[in-house]
ZADOTOR-867646 format. One record per residue (C-alpha): residue number from 1; residue in one letter; x, y, z. Coordinates in steps of 0.25 Angstrom, whole numbers, plus 5000, padded with zeros to 4 digits. Each point is the difference from the previous one (the first is absolute). Last residue first. Layout:
+-----+---------+------+------+------+
! num ! residuo !    u !    v !    w !
+-----+---------+------+------+------+
! NUM !       A !    X !    Y !    Z !
...
+-----+---------+------+------+------+
REM end
This chain:
+-----+---------+------+------+------+
! num ! residuo !    u !    v !    w !
+-----+---------+------+------+------+
! 281 !       X ! 5283 ! 5444 ! 5215 !
! 280 !       X ! 5002 ! 5004 ! 4985 !
! 279 !       X ! 5002 ! 4991 ! 4989 !
! 278 !       X ! 5013 ! 4989 ! 4998 !
! 277 !       X ! 5009 ! 5007 ! 4989 !
! 276 !       X ! 4999 ! 4991 ! 4986 !
! 275 !       X ! 4988 ! 5008 ! 4997 !
! 274 !       X ! 5003 ! 5013 ! 5004 !
! 273 !       X ! 5012 ! 4999 ! 4995 !
! 272 !       X ! 4994 ! 4997 ! 4984 !
! 271 !       X ! 4992 ! 5012 ! 5001 !
! 270 !       X ! 5011 ! 5011 ! 5006 !
! 269 !       X ! 5009 ! 4993 ! 4987 !
! 268 !       X ! 4989 ! 5002 ! 4989 !
! 267 !       X ! 4998 ! 5016 ! 5007 !
! 266 !       X ! 5015 ! 5000 ! 4998 !
! 265 !       X ! 4999 ! 4997 ! 4986 !
! 264 !       X ! 4993 ! 5011 ! 4993 !
! 263 !       X ! 5009 ! 5012 ! 5011 !
! 262 !       X ! 5012 ! 4993 ! 4994 !
! 261 !       X ! 4997 ! 5001 ! 4985 !
! 260 !       X ! 4996 ! 5012 ! 5002 !
! 259 !       X ! 5012 ! 5002 ! 5010 !
! 258 !       X ! 5010 ! 4998 ! 4988 !
! 257 !       X ! 5011 ! 4985 ! 4996 !
! 256 !       X ! 4989 ! 4998 ! 4987 !
! 255 !       X ! 4988 ! 4997 ! 4998 !
! 254 !       X ! 4993 ! 4987 ! 4990 !
! 253 !       X ! 4998 ! 4989 ! 5010 !
! 252 !       X ! 5007 ! 4989 ! 5006 !
! 251 !       X ! 4993 ! 4992 ! 5012 !
! 250 !       X ! 5008 ! 4989 ! 5008 !
! 249 !       X ! 4995 ! 4991 ! 5011 !
! 248 !       X ! 5006 ! 4993 ! 5011 !
! 247 !       X ! 5000 ! 4986 ! 5008 !
! 246 !       X ! 5015 ! 4996 ! 4997 !
! 245 !       X ! 4997 ! 4987 ! 4989 !
! 244 !       X ! 5016 ! 5001 ! 4997 !
! 243 !       X ! 4998 ! 5002 ! 4987 !
! 242 !       X ! 4989 ! 5010 ! 5000 !
! 241 !       X ! 5009 ! 5007 ! 5011 !
! 240 !       X ! 5013 ! 5001 ! 4990 !
! 239 !       X ! 4988 ! 5004 ! 4987 !
! 238 !       X ! 4997 ! 5012 ! 5012 !
! 237 !       X ! 5013 ! 5004 ! 5002 !
! 236 !       X ! 5004 ! 5000 ! 4985 !
! 235 !       X ! 4987 ! 5008 ! 4996 !
! 234 !       X ! 5004 ! 5010 ! 5012 !
! 233 !       X ! 5015 ! 5001 ! 4995 !
! 232 !       X ! 4994 ! 5002 ! 4984 !
! 231 !       X ! 4992 ! 5012 ! 5003 !
! 230 !       X ! 5010 ! 5007 ! 5007 !
! 229 !       X ! 5001 ! 5011 ! 4991 !
! 228 !       X ! 4986 ! 5002 ! 5000 !
! 227 !       X ! 4992 ! 4997 ! 4988 !
! 226 !       X ! 4992 ! 4990 ! 5002 !
! 225 !       X ! 4996 ! 5006 ! 5014 !
! 224 !       X ! 5003 ! 4991 ! 5012 !
! 223 !       X ! 4994 ! 4991 ! 5009 !
! 222 !       X ! 5001 ! 4990 ! 5013 !
! 221 !       X ! 4993 ! 4994 ! 5010 !
! 220 !       X ! 5004 ! 4990 ! 5012 !
! 219 !       X ! 4994 ! 4992 ! 5009 !
! 218 !       X ! 5010 ! 5001 ! 5011 !
! 217 !       X ! 5010 ! 4988 ! 5001 !
! 216 !       X ! 5001 ! 4988 ! 5012 !
! 215 !       X ! 4992 ! 4990 ! 4988 !
! 214 !       X ! 5016 ! 5001 ! 4994 !
! 213 !       X ! 5005 ! 4995 ! 5008 !
! 212 !       X ! 5003 ! 4987 ! 4998 !
! 211 !       X ! 5002 ! 5005 ! 4986 !
! 210 !       X ! 5013 ! 5007 ! 5009 !
! 209 !       X ! 5001 ! 5014 ! 4991 !
! 208 !       X ! 5010 ! 4999 ! 4991 !
! 207 !       X ! 4994 ! 5008 ! 4988 !
! 206 !       X ! 4992 ! 5009 ! 5006 !
! 205 !       X ! 5011 ! 5004 ! 5009 !
! 204 !       X ! 5009 ! 5002 ! 4985 !
! 203 !       X ! 4992 ! 5008 ! 4994 !
! 202 !       X ! 4999 ! 5009 ! 5013 !
! 201 !       X ! 5015 ! 5000 ! 5001 !
! 200 !       X ! 5001 ! 5007 ! 5014 !
! 199 !       X ! 5009 ! 4989 ! 5007 !
! 198 !       X ! 5010 ! 5001 ! 4986 !
! 197 !       X ! 5001 ! 5014 ! 5000 !
! 196 !       X ! 5006 ! 5000 ! 5015 !
! 195 !       X ! 5006 ! 4990 ! 4998 !
! 194 !       X ! 5009 ! 5008 ! 4990 !
! 193 !       X ! 5003 ! 4996 ! 4986 !
! 192 !       X ! 4997 ! 5013 ! 4993 !
! 191 !       X ! 5004 ! 5011 ! 5010 !
! 190 !       X ! 4993 ! 5004 ! 5011 !
! 189 !       X ! 4981 ! 4997 ! 5000 !
! 188 !       X ! 4996 ! 5013 ! 5006 !
! 187 !       X ! 5012 ! 5010 ! 4997 !
! 186 !       X ! 5001 ! 4997 ! 4987 !
! 185 !       X ! 4985 ! 4998 ! 4995 !
! 184 !       X ! 4999 ! 5012 ! 5008 !
! 183 !       X ! 5010 ! 5008 ! 4991 !
! 182 !       X ! 4992 ! 4994 ! 4985 !
! 181 !       X ! 5005 ! 4991 ! 4991 !
! 180 !       X ! 5004 ! 4989 ! 5008 !
! 179 !       X ! 4991 ! 4990 ! 4997 !
! 178 !       X ! 4999 ! 4985 ! 5004 !
! 177 !       X ! 4991 ! 5003 ! 5016 !
! 176 !       X ! 4989 ! 5009 ! 4992 !
! 175 !       X ! 4997 ! 4989 ! 4989 !
! 174 !       X ! 4986 ! 5001 ! 5006 !
! 173 !       X ! 4998 ! 5015 ! 4999 !
! 172 !       X ! 4982 ! 4997 ! 5002 !
! 171 !       X ! 4991 ! 5006 ! 4991 !
! 170 !       X ! 4989 ! 4998 ! 5010 !
! 169 !       X ! 5005 ! 4988 ! 5011 !
! 168 !       X ! 4991 ! 4993 ! 5010 !
! 167 !       X ! 5004 ! 4992 ! 5013 !
! 166 !       X ! 4988 ! 4994 ! 5009 !
! 165 !       X ! 5003 ! 4991 ! 5012 !
! 164 !       X ! 5008 ! 5008 ! 5006 !
! 163 !       X ! 5012 ! 4999 ! 5011 !
! 162 !       X ! 5003 ! 4984 ! 5002 !
! 161 !       X ! 5004 ! 5000 ! 4981 !
! 160 !       X ! 5011 ! 5010 ! 5003 !
! 159 !       X ! 5011 ! 4998 ! 4991 !
! 158 !       X ! 4991 ! 4995 ! 4989 !
! 157 !       X ! 4989 ! 5011 ! 5005 !
! 156 !       X ! 5009 ! 5010 ! 5003 !
! 155 !       X ! 5007 ! 4999 ! 4986 !
! 154 !       X ! 4983 ! 5002 ! 4995 !
! 153 !       X ! 5000 ! 5011 ! 5006 !
! 152 !       X ! 5012 ! 5008 ! 4999 !
! 151 !       X ! 5000 ! 4996 ! 4984 !
! 150 !       X ! 4985 ! 5007 ! 4998 !
! 149 !       X ! 5007 ! 5012 ! 5009 !
! 148 !       X ! 5010 ! 5003 ! 4991 !
! 147 !       X ! 4989 ! 5000 ! 4988 !
! 146 !       X ! 4988 ! 5002 ! 5007 !
! 145 !       X ! 4997 ! 4993 ! 5016 !
! 144 !       X ! 4992 ! 4989 ! 5006 !
! 143 !       X ! 5000 ! 4994 ! 5016 !
! 142 !       X ! 4991 ! 4991 ! 5007 !
! 141 !       X ! 4996 ! 4999 ! 5013 !
! 140 !       X ! 4988 ! 4993 ! 5007 !
! 139 !       X ! 5003 ! 4987 ! 5001 !
! 138 !       X ! 5015 ! 5000 ! 5004 !
! 137 !       X ! 4996 ! 5006 ! 5014 !
! 136 !       X ! 4999 ! 5015 ! 5005 !
! 135 !       X ! 4984 ! 5001 ! 4994 !
! 134 !       X ! 5001 ! 5014 ! 5002 !
! 133 !       X ! 4993 ! 5009 ! 5010 !
! 132 !       X ! 5011 ! 5012 ! 5000 !
! 131 !       X ! 5012 ! 5005 ! 5007 !
! 130 !       X ! 5005 ! 4986 ! 5004 !
! 129 !       X ! 4999 ! 4992 ! 4989 !
! 128 !       X ! 5005 ! 5014 ! 4991 !
! 127 !       X ! 5013 ! 5000 ! 5008 !
! 126 !       X ! 5002 ! 4986 ! 5000 !
! 125 !       X ! 5000 ! 5002 ! 4982 !
! 124 !       X ! 5007 ! 5011 ! 5001 !
! 123 !       X ! 5012 ! 4996 ! 5009 !
! 122 !       X ! 5004 ! 4985 ! 4997 !
! 121 !       X ! 4994 ! 4997 ! 4989 !
! 120 !       X ! 5000 ! 5013 ! 4990 !
! 119 !       X ! 5014 ! 5005 ! 5006 !
! 118 !       X ! 5006 ! 4985 ! 5000 !
! 117 !       X ! 4999 ! 5003 ! 4984 !
! 116 !       X ! 5004 ! 5015 ! 4999 !
! 115 !       X ! 5014 ! 4998 ! 5008 !
! 114 !       X ! 5007 ! 5007 ! 4996 !
! 113 !       X ! 5017 ! 4997 ! 4999 !
! 112 !       X ! 5005 ! 5000 ! 4987 !
! 111 !       X ! 4999 ! 4986 ! 4995 !
! 110 !       X ! 4985 ! 5003 ! 5004 !
! 109 !       X ! 4991 ! 4994 ! 5008 !
! 108 !       X ! 4987 ! 5001 ! 4990 !
! 107 !       X ! 4989 ! 5006 ! 4997 !
! 106 !       X ! 5005 ! 5006 ! 4986 !
! 105 !       X ! 5007 ! 5011 ! 5007 !
! 104 !       X ! 4999 ! 5012 ! 4992 !
! 103 !       X ! 4990 ! 5007 ! 5013 !
! 102 !       X ! 4989 ! 4989 ! 5005 !
! 101 !       X ! 4989 ! 5007 ! 5009 !
! 100 !       X ! 4988 ! 4993 ! 5002 !
!  99 !       X ! 4987 ! 5000 ! 4995 !
!  98 !       X ! 4993 ! 4992 ! 5009 !
!  97 !       X ! 4982 ! 4996 ! 4997 !
!  96 !       X ! 4991 ! 4994 ! 5009 !
!  95 !       X ! 4989 ! 4993 ! 4992 !
!  94 !       X ! 4986 ! 4997 ! 5002 !
!  93 !       X ! 4999 ! 5004 ! 4986 !
!  92 !       X ! 4993 ! 5010 ! 4991 !
!  91 !       X ! 5002 ! 5013 ! 5006 !
!  90 !       X ! 5015 ! 4994 ! 4997 !
!  89 !       X ! 4998 ! 5004 ! 4985 !
!  88 !       X ! 4996 ! 5015 ! 5003 !
!  87 !       X ! 5014 ! 5000 ! 5007 !
!  86 !       X ! 5010 ! 4994 ! 4991 !
!  85 !       X ! 4993 ! 5009 ! 4988 !
!  84 !       X ! 5015 ! 5003 ! 4995 !
!  83 !       X ! 5012 ! 5008 ! 5000 !
!  82 !       X ! 4999 ! 5008 ! 5015 !
!  81 !       X ! 4996 ! 4986 ! 5007 !
!  80 !       X ! 5009 ! 4991 ! 4994 !
!  79 !       X ! 5012 ! 5011 ! 5001 !
!  78 !       X ! 5001 ! 5004 ! 5015 !
!  77 !       X ! 5008 ! 4989 ! 5003 !
!  76 !       X ! 5009 ! 5004 ! 4991 !
!  75 !       X ! 5005 ! 5000 ! 4985 !
!  74 !       X ! 5011 ! 5000 ! 4993 !
!  73 !       X ! 5000 ! 4983 ! 5000 !
!  72 !       X ! 4990 ! 4994 ! 5002 !
!  71 !       X ! 4988 ! 5001 ! 5011 !
!  70 !       X ! 4997 ! 4988 ! 5008 !
!  69 !       X ! 4985 ! 4999 ! 5005 !
!  68 !       X ! 4999 ! 4993 ! 5013 !
!  67 !       X ! 4986 ! 4993 ! 5000 !
!  66 !       X ! 4993 ! 4998 ! 5014 !
!  65 !       X ! 4990 ! 4993 ! 5005 !
!  64 !       X ! 4991 ! 5005 ! 5011 !
!  63 !       X ! 4997 ! 4997 ! 5015 !
!  62 !       X ! 4983 ! 5004 ! 5005 !
!  61 !       X ! 5003 ! 5003 ! 5015 !
!  60 !       X ! 4994 ! 5016 ! 5000 !
!  59 !       X ! 4992 ! 4997 ! 4986 !
!  58 !       X ! 4985 ! 5004 ! 5007 !
!  57 !       X ! 5006 ! 5015 ! 5005 !
!  56 !       X ! 5004 ! 5000 ! 4985 !
!  55 !       X ! 5015 ! 5003 ! 4997 !
!  54 !       X ! 5003 ! 4991 ! 4990 !
!  53 !       X ! 4988 ! 5000 ! 4990 !
!  52 !       X ! 5003 ! 5002 ! 4988 !
!  51 !       X ! 5014 ! 4995 ! 5001 !
!  50 !       X ! 5013 ! 5007 ! 5006 !
!  49 !       X ! 5011 ! 5004 ! 4989 !
!  48 !       X ! 5014 ! 5001 ! 5008 !
!  47 !       X ! 5011 ! 5011 ! 4993 !
!  46 !       X ! 5014 ! 4997 ! 5006 !
!  45 !       X ! 5012 ! 5011 ! 5006 !
!  44 !       X ! 5015 ! 4993 ! 5001 !
!  43 !       X ! 5007 ! 5005 ! 5013 !
!  42 !       X ! 5016 ! 5001 ! 4999 !
!  41 !       X ! 5010 ! 4989 ! 5004 !
!  40 !       X ! 4995 ! 4991 ! 4989 !
!  39 !       X ! 5001 ! 4987 ! 5009 !
!  38 !       X ! 4996 ! 5007 ! 5011 !
!  37 !       X ! 4987 ! 5007 ! 4993 !
!  36 !       X ! 4993 ! 5010 ! 5005 !
!  35 !       X ! 4986 ! 5001 ! 4995 !
!  34 !       X ! 4992 ! 5011 ! 4995 !
!  33 !       X ! 4985 ! 4996 ! 4997 !
!  32 !       X ! 4991 ! 5007 ! 4990 !
!  31 !       X ! 4983 ! 4996 ! 5000 !
!  30 !       X ! 4991 ! 4998 ! 4990 !
!  29 !       X ! 4984 ! 4996 ! 5004 !
!  28 !       X ! 4991 ! 4993 ! 4990 !
!  27 !       X ! 4988 ! 5005 ! 5004 !
!  26 !       X ! 4988 ! 4992 ! 5007 !
!  25 !       X ! 5006 ! 5007 ! 5011 !
!  24 !       X ! 4994 ! 5012 ! 4996 !
!  23 !       X ! 4986 ! 4997 ! 4993 !
!  22 !       X ! 4998 ! 4993 ! 5016 !
!  21 !       X ! 5002 ! 5012 ! 5006 !
!  20 !       X ! 4990 ! 5010 ! 4990 !
!  19 !       X ! 4991 ! 4990 ! 5002 !
!  18 !       X ! 5001 ! 5001 ! 5014 !
!  17 !       X ! 5000 ! 5014 ! 5002 !
!  16 !       X ! 4986 ! 5002 ! 4991 !
!  15 !       X ! 4996 ! 4988 ! 5010 !
!  14 !       X ! 5002 ! 5009 ! 5011 !
!  13 !       X ! 4997 ! 5013 ! 4995 !
!  12 !       X ! 4985 ! 4994 ! 4999 !
!  11 !       X ! 5001 ! 4993 ! 5011 !
!  10 !       X ! 5001 ! 5017 ! 5007 !
!   9 !       X ! 4992 ! 5005 ! 4992 !
!   8 !       X ! 4988 ! 4990 ! 5005 !
!   7 !       X ! 5004 ! 5002 ! 5014 !
!   6 !       X ! 5001 ! 5017 ! 4999 !
!   5 !       X ! 4984 ! 4997 ! 4994 !
!   4 !       X ! 4998 ! 5004 ! 4985 !
!   3 !       X ! 4993 ! 5010 ! 4996 !
!   2 !       X ! 4986 ! 4997 ! 4993 !
!   1 !       X ! 4994 ! 5010 ! 4987 !
+-----+---------+------+------+------+
REM end
């Protein structure tokens, strides 16, 4: 039996290393980043899911669309990755995913002084655009969330349509600004009739958004489970969007306000976001 010459062994080793490099490079990569927020006065963490091929040598100039995924009340920046198959679903798309920290602040500049809305828009997005190869423009940026995060995402759509091309919600707690039954709601939105409540009342924002500017809104997606306590609020918002002929898609399916439902729906949100956002460039 002939022995392989040293040169042939080197070539085989290089080929094996190249195959391993490519395989690893085509895997989804998750990073945790800490960011000092001047607006909130503390350090917050967020996670980033980088798409397959992001780290390959030939992809060094490619920029990707980015989808911000907001967590619900009682969750945190780690919730999406810890409680769903998000990382596995991300391998099916060429999106950068960002899961920020929202505390129990309802993604709102609250009556108590917490400024979670401004944090997302003025600190987090510029930080992500500077640190990662995003398409740093509206056409390449979307936002979505579950429960409290679904409320935040759709509220951003109406309050900041110039920032996002897609906004999605699953099981959104869309009546947040009208409620006073939980401490974080009162802390965030203030007393009944406060200006903060009026400015962040999502159904009102949808009803009163100027007709001449409807074309400037991001594409909207919302769904809710039939057994979800917020089902009626989601159904009613979808009806208002349809009445006003605002571009959206709405789905109502069997399900409750639980992670198995959100796990199934985030896969669809990623698909719709990939269709609506700019392709990598």
